[in-house]
C-alpha positions, 0 to 999 in steps of 0.5 A: 471491473476494478479490484481493490487490492492491498499490495504490500510486504510484511515480515515473517512476524506480520509487520509492515513497518518497524516501531519507527515507521521504517521500511529499512528492513525491506530493502535488505532482501533480494527480489526479482523485479520481473519475478512473481507478482512484481510491482511493475506488472501490478502498478500497470493495472492501477488507476488510483491509490489511497494510503494513510498519513504514516505511509504518506509521511514515509514516502515523503521522507524516503523520496525527498530527502535532502532535496529542495521542495522545487525538485520534488516529484511525487512517485505516482502519476495517479490520483491519490487519496491520503486518509488523515486527521491532521495537516500534512505537507503538500507535494506540489503538482501531485494529484493528492486529496487529503481526506478523513472519515468513512472509507465508502464514499472515498472508495467510490470516488477512487473507483471512478477516478480509476476508470476501470483499472484497480485501486491500490490500498498502499497501507497502512494495515489499519486503513486497509482494515477499514476498507475490509470492514466495509466490504471493499477489499477484493485482494491482498497481495503480499511479499513475506520477508524472512525478517522478524521485527517483534513489533511495529505496524501490523500487516492487517490488524482485523480478522479477514477471511482470505482464499489463496489464489497464487503463491510462489518464491520471488528470491528472498520472498514468499509472494502470495495473492489472496482473494477476500472471501 
């Protein structure tokens, strides 16, 4: 059975990106890429993903800066849904569908496309909150960095009841996995 998971990193004060939608703060911290709740093990279980438009635009800026469009390669070899209300730049030959509106019908398509693997809600927090509001969020896996920003994009700007399932240290981060109650 597929789980719908929010796998992300946050600052100690609860922001996933700074006010300019940058994740530069994240790359200043040390992480064991084979340690607790690591990305490689996580992504191996993912069959489909969704993200908001700001996250999508950050991936484009981060992955394709200074590259000709002919050199672009989408970093996820998985079906991806991008929630947006505006036109966004298209990545050639990527399995990306631009959608808007209610998350429930899109979630059903994502679960089907995942083929028994998990669904990853990449971000942002408001989009993940919409899945939580619809009762479609199963887990939150979060790396908490010893950094504060004071402002930015919040981790999850909704009230969601969680139960701690696993926690520990991954070098500079506290890594935790919560199930949604």
